[in-house]
C-alpha positions as CSV (number, residue, x, y, z in Angstrom):
1,M,65.7,86.8,92.9
2,L,68.0,89.1,90.9
3,F,68.8,88.4,87.2
4,R,70.8,90.2,84.7
5,S,68.3,91.9,82.5
6,E,70.3,91.3,79.3
7,V,69.1,89.0,76.7
8,I,71.6,87.5,74.3
9,Y,70.3,86.1,71.0
10,T,72.3,83.6,69.1
11,S,71.7,81.6,66.0
12,R,73.7,79.6,63.5
13,D,72.7,82.4,61.1
14,K,74.3,85.5,62.7
15,Q,71.9,87.8,60.9
16,H,68.9,86.2,62.5
17,A,70.4,86.8,65.9
18,Q,71.2,90.4,65.1
19,E,67.6,91.0,63.8
20,A,66.1,89.5,66.9
21,A,68.3,91.7,69.2
22,K,67.4,94.8,67.1
23,I,63.7,94.1,67.4
24,T,63.9,93.6,71.1
25,G,66.1,96.7,71.5
26,K,67.1,97.7,75.0
27,N,69.2,95.3,77.0
28,S,69.6,92.8,74.2
29,R,72.4,91.9,71.9
30,A,73.6,89.2,69.5
31,A,76.6,87.0,70.0
32,G,78.1,83.8,68.8
33,I,76.6,80.6,70.2
34,R,79.5,79.7,72.5
35,D,79.9,83.3,73.7
36,A,76.2,83.6,74.5
37,V,76.1,80.3,76.4
38,E,79.3,81.2,78.4
39,A,77.8,84.5,79.4
40,A,74.3,83.2,80.3
41,E,72.8,82.1,83.6
42,M,69.9,80.5,81.7
43,V,69.9,79.2,78.2
44,L,66.7,78.8,76.3
45,I,66.7,76.2,73.5
46,A,64.2,77.1,70.9
47,V,65.1,75.0,67.8
48,P,63.5,72.2,65.9
49,Y,63.8,69.1,68.0
50,G,65.8,67.3,65.3
51,A,68.6,69.9,65.8
52,V,68.8,69.5,69.6
53,K,71.4,66.6,69.7
54,G,73.8,68.4,67.4
55,I,73.5,71.7,69.3
56,L,74.0,70.2,72.7
57,S,76.9,68.1,71.5
58,D,78.6,71.2,70.2
59,L,78.1,73.0,73.5
60,G,79.2,70.1,75.7
61,S,80.4,71.1,79.1
62,L,79.5,74.8,78.6
63,L,76.0,73.9,79.8
64,N,77.2,72.3,83.1
65,G,75.5,73.8,86.0
66,K,73.3,76.1,83.9
67,V,69.6,76.3,83.7
68,V,68.6,75.0,80.3
69,I,65.0,75.9,79.3
70,D,63.6,73.4,76.8
71,A,61.1,75.1,74.6
72,T,61.2,72.4,71.9
73,N,58.5,70.0,70.9
74,A,59.3,66.6,69.4
75,L,56.8,66.6,66.5
76,S,56.4,64.6,63.3
77,P,57.7,66.4,60.2
78,D,54.1,67.5,59.3
79,Y,53.3,68.6,62.9
80,S,50.4,66.2,63.1
81,S,51.7,64.0,65.9
82,L,54.3,63.6,68.5
83,A,57.6,61.9,67.7
84,L,58.1,61.0,71.3
85,G,55.7,60.4,74.1
86,F,54.2,58.1,76.8
87,S,57.6,56.8,78.1
88,T,59.8,59.9,77.5
89,S,59.8,63.5,76.3
90,A,62.0,65.9,74.4
91,A,62.9,67.5,77.8
92,E,63.9,64.1,79.3
93,E,66.0,63.3,76.3
94,M,67.6,66.7,76.5
95,Q,68.5,66.1,80.2
96,K,70.2,62.8,79.1
97,L,72.3,64.7,76.6
98,V,73.4,67.3,79.2
99,P,73.3,65.5,82.5
100,K,75.1,68.2,84.4
101,A,72.7,71.0,83.3
102,K,69.4,71.7,85.0
103,V,66.7,71.2,82.3
104,V,63.3,72.8,82.8
105,K,60.6,72.4,80.2
106,A,58.9,75.8,79.6
107,F,57.5,78.1,76.9
108,N,56.7,75.2,74.5
109,T,52.9,75.7,74.6
110,V,53.1,79.5,73.7
111,F,53.0,80.7,70.1
112,A,55.7,83.3,69.0
113,A,52.9,85.8,68.2
114,V,51.9,85.9,71.9
115,F,55.5,86.6,72.9
116,A,55.8,89.3,70.2
117,S,52.7,91.0,71.5
118,Q,54.6,91.9,74.7
119,N,51.3,91.6,76.5
120,P,50.5,88.0,77.2
121,V,46.9,88.7,78.1
122,I,44.0,87.3,76.0
123,S,40.4,88.2,76.9
124,G,41.5,89.6,80.2
125,K,43.4,86.5,81.3
126,K,47.1,86.1,81.5
127,V,48.4,83.3,79.2
128,S,49.8,80.4,81.4
129,V,53.3,79.1,80.8
130,F,53.5,75.6,82.2
131,F,57.0,74.5,83.4
132,A,58.4,71.2,84.7
133,G,61.8,70.2,86.1
134,D,63.6,68.3,88.7
135,D,65.7,71.0,90.2
136,K,63.8,73.4,92.6
137,D,66.2,76.3,92.2
138,A,66.2,76.1,88.4
139,K,62.4,75.9,88.5
140,D,62.2,79.0,90.7
141,K,64.4,80.9,88.3
142,V,62.3,79.9,85.3
143,A,59.1,80.8,87.2
144,D,60.5,84.2,88.1
145,L,61.4,84.8,84.4
146,I,57.9,83.7,83.3
147,L,56.3,86.2,85.8
148,K,58.7,89.0,84.8
149,M,57.6,88.5,81.2
150,G,54.0,89.0,82.2
151,F,52.8,85.4,82.0
152,D,51.1,83.3,84.6
153,A,53.6,80.7,85.8
154,V,52.2,77.2,86.4
155,D,54.4,74.5,88.0
156,A,53.5,71.2,86.3
157,G,55.7,69.1,88.4
158,P,58.9,67.1,87.8
159,L,60.6,66.9,84.4
160,K,58.7,63.8,83.4
161,A,55.6,66.0,83.3
162,A,57.0,67.3,80.0
163,R,55.2,64.2,78.7
164,N,52.0,66.1,79.4
165,L,53.2,69.5,78.2
166,E,54.4,68.4,74.8
167,P,50.9,67.0,73.8
168,L,49.4,70.3,75.0
169,A,51.7,72.1,72.6
170,L,50.5,69.8,69.8
171,L,46.9,70.6,70.7
172,N,47.8,74.3,70.6
173,I,49.3,73.9,67.1
174,N,46.3,72.0,65.9
175,L,43.9,74.6,67.3
176,G,46.0,77.5,65.8
177,Y,46.9,76.1,62.4
178,G,44.7,73.1,61.8
179,L,41.4,74.6,63.0
180,G,42.1,78.1,62.0
181,H,42.2,79.9,65.4
182,G,45.5,81.6,64.5
183,T,48.6,82.1,66.6
184,S,47.3,84.8,68.9
185,I,45.8,82.2,71.3
186,G,47.0,80.5,74.4
187,F,46.0,78.5,77.4
188,S,45.1,79.9,80.8
189,L,44.8,77.8,84.0
190,L,41.9,79.2,85.9
191,R,42.2,78.8,89.6
């Protein structure tokens, strides 16, 4: 699979996007939200879950046919529990909001510090990124991205499996912040 290697950062705060692109450096740039989405093959949504509906409403049909990676977690305001669960997930709710997009749940169980390290290996093991979705081609693209980033890609099944991935993220948050393990931790599926 061949992807454009450019990463386009966007944010409602233009300065945040510019800073992220500057830190990343080579093959990255900042752009306005609509311009970034129009240019992208894959769009990663990494915002507080409460902002998802507004953002997706603003983007409307721009997401039609695109792979939309849901990295959100529907958590309570104090991060101590899930706001959704058992009968739905943030990813499934996102798919309802953009029915013509190909939503894949991924990256929600990995702390930003692990991404920033640019070496997702802890204690000699690659950190696993679990992903779930209903469209095989979209999942293949996301798996390829995960592998190119140096992570271990683990297919967790159809999109409804996000109901399992979101509690896993909550466990990671509890381990990292609540129990003091910090944010340079991650899960690895041993096979």
